[in-house]
N, C-alpha and C positions, 0 to 999 in steps of 0.2 A: 661475420657479421656483415648482416645486410641493413642499415637505418631506413630506409625507404618502404614505406605502407600504402596502405590504402586508407585506411583508418588507426586512427593514433587515440588511445581511451588514455585519460587522467583520472587516477584515482581508482584502487580496487576495492571498494566499498560496495555496498550491493546492487548502486545503480551501475556502477565500474562495471560489477562481475556481468550483468545482464546484458550490459550494452554490449561486452568486450566478445563475449557470446555467442549472441544475435548474426552479429558484422560477421564472426571469424564462422560461423556455422554456416551462412549465406554466400558464402564464397570469398571474401573480403580478406586480403592478406591484414592482419589486427595487430599490434604491438599494446600489451596492458601494460603502463606504467602505475608502480606502485612504489612507496616511499620503506614498504617492508612485506615481504614474501610472507611473513609466516602471521600476518595480522590482518590478510584477504577474506573480504566478509567478515569481518569483528564488529559482531554485537554489542555497538560501545554502550548501549542503557543494557534494558532488562535483555537476556538470553530467550524471548516468545517474539514469533510471528503469529501474522492473524490477529484478530480480535473485530469489533464494529467494523463493517464497510472495509477494513483492511485485510482480512479472509478470504475475501471476496476478488480481490485486486490480484492477492499468489493465485487464486483459483484459474483467473484469468490470465496471468504472465502463465502459469504451466498451459492454459489452454493455444498458448499460440508459440510456444513450443522454448520459453525458457526454465529455468531452474530453481527456481526460490522452492517452489514444490516438495520439490524430490528432497533437495538439500534438506528441509524440515523433514518429510517423513524417515528420513535415512537417521535424523540424528533427535528425534522426537523422544522427549521421555515425561509429555503429559500429555494428554490431547484432551480437547472439551468443545462440542458444539454450543454457541453459545444464542441465546434468544431462542431459543426452542418453545417456551412456551406462547411466543406472539408467531405470525406468520411466516411462509418459509421465504420472504420477503428480507428477510430480518435477521435468519440464520447466518452464523458468522462462524466458521472454525476459528482455533487458534490453539497453540500448542507451546508448551516451554521445551527448549532446545540445549544440548548439551553445548556451550559455548565452543570448547574446545575443540570436540566432532564436527562442528556447524564447517570452520573456517579448515578443516583438513580436507571436509567433503567438497567445498566447492575449489578446494588447490587442484585435489585430485582429478576433477572435472574438467575444469580451465588447462591444466598441464596438459590433458589428451582430446583436447579437441584441435581436429588441422586446422593449420592455416592462423593459427593463436601461438604468439610469443610472448610471454612476462620481463619485465625490466623493472630491476628494484633500482631506481632513482629518482629523484625531485622534479618536477618541470619546475623553469623558474622562468621562463620569455615563453610569448608564443609569436609565432612566425605569420607576419602579414604582411601580403604585395598587392598593391591597389583593391584592396578592399578582400581580400579571399585568404584564408587560412592558406599558411605553407608547409607547418612541421612547428616543432616545437624546439628548446633548449633547456638542459637542464640542470641541475647543479654540478654536476660534474665535468661539464661543458659541450655533452654528448648534443649534436642536433641530430635530429631523427626529423624525416621529409612525409610528409603523406597527402594526402588528396582532401580529409575529411579528418576531427578532432574532434574529441566527445569529453567536456569537464566534465570529470561527478566529484569535485574535490572533496563533499563533505564538510564537516567542521576545521578542513586544516587551512584555509584563507586564513592568515593575519591571525591564527585560533589565542584568543588569551583566557587561562581559566582562574577562577576566583572560588578561594575560602575564606571566606571576615576580610577581612582586609589584606588577607598576601593575594597576590594576582603573580603567575605566571605565561609566559608562553608556552603554547602548546595545543596542538588537534585534538587531544584524547590523552587524558592519564597517564606521561611518561612516554610522550610521543613527540618530537617537533613540531611546532607549526608551518606551515609554508607562505613564504616570505617570496616578494618582489611580482608574483602571478596575476594577481588582480591591477595591480598597477600595471602589469604590461596589457591587459585587456580593456580595465576603462580610460585609458589614453586613446585609443580608437573612436569613442563616444559610447562606449556602451554603460550604462547606471550604476553601481553596486550599492549596497548600504550593509549595516549590522544586524545580526540577529542573536540572540542567546537562545541556552537549554541547559537541561541541566542534569543531573545523574544521582541517585540515592549512596546512601551506605553500603557497602557491603560487609557481610554479619559472616562472622566464625560459627560454624552450627551447632560446635561443642562446648558454646557458649552459652543457649537459648537452652530454655523449659520451655519443652514443647506441650508440655500434659497442663500449661496454662492458654493454649493454642486452640482455636476449633480448626480441624483435618479439612482439606478441600481436594476429593480425590477427583482424578478424570474418569475418562469413559474408555471403554474399549473396542467400541463398536467397528464395524465397517468404513467410520467416514475417514478421510485425510485429504493433504491436500492436494496432490496430484493424481491425475485421470490414471497415469501409469505405472500407480505405487503400490510396493507389496505391502503386505501389514507391517505396522511398527518390529521393532524387532531389539531395541534397545528396553532397559528396566524402565517400567511406570513407575512415576514416584507422586509422592503426594506435594501438596500445596498445603500454606496454615494461613489463618486469618488473627488478626489482635487488633485492638483498636488503642490513640493512644485517650488521654486523659487531661484534666483542668491541671494538674501537675507539671505536664509535661510541656502545655502549652505558655506556662509564667514562665517555666525556664527557659523554652524559645524565646516570650518576649522579653525576656533582659538579652536576649543578644543581637533586638532590630538594629540598635547602636550601632553593628557592628558588622550588618547583613550589609552586600556587595549592592542588594534591591532596593536598600532602602536610604543608602547611605548617599546616593550617588554615583555611587560606581560604577554602575551598571547603565549606560541610556540607553543600549538597546531594546528590541521587544523581543518576550518571552512568550511560551502557550498559553493562553491563557486557561484552554481545556485539561492545561497537565500542570497544574501548581505546585511549585513547591511546595513543603507544607510551612515554610514563614510566610507563604502569600497567603493560605489555608487560614489561616489564626488571624489573620490580619481582615481580609475578606468576610472571612464570620464568624466575630470577634463571639457570638453567642453560639455558636454550637457547642458544646459539651467534650465532643469525643470525634477523632476519623479513623477510619476504615486502614489498616493496613495490609497487604498480602505478602508474607513471607518466601519465597521462591528460589527456588535450586538454581544453579547453576551448571552441575552436570550429574551425569551418571555417578560420577565416583568420588566428585572434589565436596568438600565441606564448604564451601564458600555459597555464600545464602545473599539473594538480591531482595531489598527491601523496598518491594511499588508501593507509593503511595508518602513518601517519607523522602524524594527530592530537597534537598539542599545546597546552600551555599555559606551557608551560616556559620561560623568560628568552627573550627575541630571540636573544642572543650563541650562548647555549648551543646553540638551535634550528642556526643556522649552520652554527655550528663543529662539528657530529654530524654534519652532513648534509655538510661538505665529506671527512670522514672515508670516503664511500663514493664509490670510483673514477670512479662516472661525475658526480659532483658533485661533485669537486676545485674545479672554478672553479666554481660555484652563484651565482647572482646569483636574489634572489627580490624579487617584485612583493611580498608583504605574506605574515606572520610566523602560524604557527597562533595559535589560541584558543580560549580555553573560555568559553563564558557559561552564566550560570543565569537562570532567569526562574522566573512564577509559573505555576501548571500548578490544575485546578480537579480536587476527588473524583470519579472518574465516576460511582460508587456512588451520587450522586448525580440520576441520567441515569433516564431510560425507554429501551429500545432504539429508539425513535423520535428520539435523542438529545435532546429536551425534559427541561430541566429539572425533577424532581419539587420544588422548593424555589419556585420563580418559572413560573410560568405562560407559554408564549409564548416564552421563551426557550429558546436550544438550543445548543448549544455542540460544535465537531468539530476536529478537529487535535491539532495539542500542548498545547494547553487542557486536552486531555483526559489528557494523561502520556503520550502518545506520539511517537514519533519517527518519520522516513522520510516522502518525499511523497506516499509511494502509499499509505500509513494516512492521511495526511490528505484524501487526495481523496475514500475510499473513504467516510471517515466527512462530507465535505462535502458529497457527492451524495444520501446520506441523509437529514442536517439539511436540506437545499435543497427535498426534495420532501415533507417532512412539515411545514416550517412553510408550503408549498402548501397542503399538506393543513389547517393547522389553519385557515389562511384562508375556505379555500369549505368546509368541513364533511365533507371527505373521508376514508376510512379510515386508519389508521395504517399505514403502508408498513414493513414490518421484512422483514428477509430473515434465513432462517434458519441453522443451522450446516450443515446439511444440505444447504444451497442456493449457499452464497458463503461465501468469507474472510471478505468483508466485514460477513457473519453472525456467523464465530466472531471477530473481531474485535471489535465491537459489545459481542456477549454478554461476551465477557469484560473487556470494561473495566467494564459495567454490575453484573456478578455476580461478579465478580475483585477489583476496582479494579487499582489500579498500586501496589508499590512502587520500580518503575523503570522509567524510560521503554519504555514497551512496544512492541515491536515483531514483527512477523506471523514465523512462520514454519510450513514445512509440520507439523511436529512436532503444532503447535497443534491441527490440523483432525485431529477420528476420523476425518472420511470425504474423505479426502484422495481416495482411486481416483475419487469425486464429483466433486468441485471441479478439474476439470482444466482449465489452461489453454487446450486444444482446443476446448470444448464451452460456455468460457461464456457466447456468444450462443445455446446450445442450454437454457441455466438458468434466464434473466436476460431476453430480451429480448424476449418475449413477455409476460412479467409487466408491464415499459418501454411495449411498445408497450399494454397494455390499459387504463395509468395516463396514457397521452399523452403521457411523455419519448422512447420512442424511435419514430424516424419510418417511414413507410409504406414507403418504399424497403428503410430497414434491416431491416424489416418481410419485404417482398417477400424480399430474398435470406435469408431465416433457412430458411423454410416453402420455395424450391428446393433450398435447400442438406441441410435435411431431408430432403425429398422422394427426394432423386437420395442420399443415404445411406442410408437406408434399401431403396431400389430394390438398391443394391449388395450390401447385407448379404441381402438375402433373396436373389439371384440366388445368391452365395457358397454359401448354403446347400443349392439345388438344384439346381446346374451338376454334374455327375458327371464326374471325374477316370479316364481309362483308363491301366491303367499303362504299355504301349509307345507310346502318346503321350509323356509325363513321365518318367519313370525315369532317360533320360540326362540330361536338365534335371537334374530333383532332384542326381545325383552332382555335376555341374560343381558345383552350389550346396551342396555340401559336406555334403546331409543324405541321407536311407536314400531308398535304395531304395521303392516302394509292394510290397509282396506282392499286393495285389489291390485293385480298384477303389477312391476316395474320393470323397467332397463337396469340393467346392473350396474349403470355411470350416475343414476339416478339417487342408491343406495349410497355407493360409494361417493356423492357430495355429501351427504351428512358426516359432520365435526367427530361422530361416534363411532364411525366405521373407518375402519382400516384396510388397504386390502389384507395385512397380514391377522389380523381378530375376523377378515371373512371370508378368505380364500379355501381351511381348512371345510368350509362348510359348503360349497360349491365348488363340485367333483371338477364340472368342466373347466371352469376359471383355474382350479388349482393346477389341473393338466396343462394349459397353457402356462400358468407362472413357471412348472417344471424344465420346461424347453428352455427359460433362459440361465445361459454356461458363463457368459462373461462378467463381471460386477454386479451379480445376480441385483445385492440390495441395492447400492447405486443403483439400479435401471428403475426395480421398484420404485423407487421413493420418485425417481424422476417421473415418473408415470403416475401417480399418484397426486403430486404435487399438479402439475397438467390438468389431469380428472378435475380434482376438491377449486382450483381456482383458473380457471377457463374463462369465465368470463369476465373476470378482475383482468385478466393478461390479453386476452381479445380488446377490451375499453384502452387499456393503456397502447397498445400498437398502434389503436388507431390514434389515438392522440399525437401520437409522436410520428403518426403518418402526416399528420395535419402540420406540424412544426418543420416536417422535411420542406415542405413547400420555398417555406422561408429560406431552408438552407439551400436550396438549389436555386436561388436567386443573389449570385454572382455582385458584388460592385467594388471590390479592390480593382481603385485603378480610374473609375465611371468621373469621379465627383473631387472637385475642388472643394473640401469644406469651408477651409476659410473663408469661401465669397459665398458663403450659403447664409445670406442672413435670414432668410426663413427659418435655420434651426435655432435653438435656445445656442448663451452664447456656448454653456457648459458642454451641450451637443456636441458642438464644432472643434471643441480642445480636446475633449474624449475623442473622436470619429479622427484627427488628425494624428492622435498619439498611436492610439492601436491599428488604425487602419486595419481595419476588419473585412474581412475574406467576404465574408456571405453577411445577407439581411440579417438573419436568424442570430450570427453573433453579435452585428450590432444591435440588437434587440437588449443582450445579455449584457450590456455596458454598465456599472454603475453609473447612473447620469441619464442615459438615455431612455427619454420617454417615450411614449406609444403614439403623441403625437411628433415627434421629432423622426418615429418610424415613418409614420404616414406622409410625412413631406418627402420620405426618401424614394416610397412607392408613387407617389403623384410624380415625382421626377423623373422616375424611372419610367414610368409612362407613356409621358412626352418625350 
């Protein structure tokens, strides 16, 4: 055994797995330290990946050469593309996964990556010399030395679980918490805080009356998470929906006195956008019902996840309330819902590479940065892993802009604005969401990852073929002329207006009623061009159609993003003594000292920095 590494990753959750894989695949000798090798990439809450904005992040991880998309596709038991009724900027893939197969698929991948070792242990101490990380010490007394350390400890740092008034130390149900590491880090001046999250009851399918629920089927078309995946091979399963009622709410209200959220037992901040069922009935007292989603945990298990019923109420209250829902009148549970409090670290003390501003070569990724969600964790993990490798080899920092990726939006929000609640990605957080669609993540990111060495040649070659074919189809549509006598009857049958005179094919495809699929059979020359597409045909045609229909919007947003780039190019870090700039507001001075932004554009995004403050800096730069 050799306990000297380039990169050590603490924690094998979704951030840790992506971080370790990225640094090792780039060539750094990497060690992934986890408390339990049987829980690698454990899906602590819902065994689902993706969703609104989150699905885009997974596509970006995949485009960069990460693994979350590949693992999700291999273990998916239901897939859906959300928001199909809206524009393509809002389309978001989501998959229900087999929890156990997800873990073992990830483990198989990690164990076969050259340069990557896995060690089962708990890290208790960070070794720091002269402001630079040197390694870690574990609870078994093993000292690991490393040039870079990435902390991805999830909810385990001083984790404390709550069910009613009962409190139990732990990082997850039946798993121990991690002690001493937070204190080992904060003694160097890094700020920590506490956050809270929760999870619902797990139900035995044999106790559910499914005839009293509505079914929710998945989709079995060409869509997937990975640009490299084959069709899904696991059995595709249903989900179900039902509703709470006034009787349920009455039972829940009877337990509020013992709720750790309302009796003062929990002081930390939880996510507003994913409230517990008790928070819902308190926040919305006039709402007679709340929708619940019953979702399978695996291809063969009877365990079901009750989405929408997250709770830390006493166990008997949870079960009594559930029995007031007709389909759960005989409910049997595997375990109750619970809340968990844990330590996180102020992300404004990080750079955009996720390296600490306080301790050199120490990186933070995932829930320790105040985020929530597997996808947000994985996105941070791959960026931290890349930049840890870059630090080891003297490479340039790898940073994604807000107009390049949702991952760029996520990290910029964290390091610029900080967090006052668990951070979750939404499409509304991105100014340029038309540029950050799920269909073009490979177009945005794969070439950068290939130049870096993370995306492999087969992925890059596939991108080049896809890009060439999309461009060819768009150019064909621009120049091919449509004659009225050849197409008007078809247009009428498709519910769109007849042509008064001829036009180019691209003008027809811009109509909302017209798609490539429904018009191509009526235009033989166009169909012949489509038949030339061989690689991932449906995906390529969809991407081409999006470009054709939305090119005007895309160009306009690209122009706006390019204007903002002018501020991004103005570097201000180290150029001002903010404390002595009396022409700035007091709040601006305080925020600029704390964040120490890299660019003028980043300064403009700091809460409390006004346009007049930015103008002051511009004037001073001019001088």
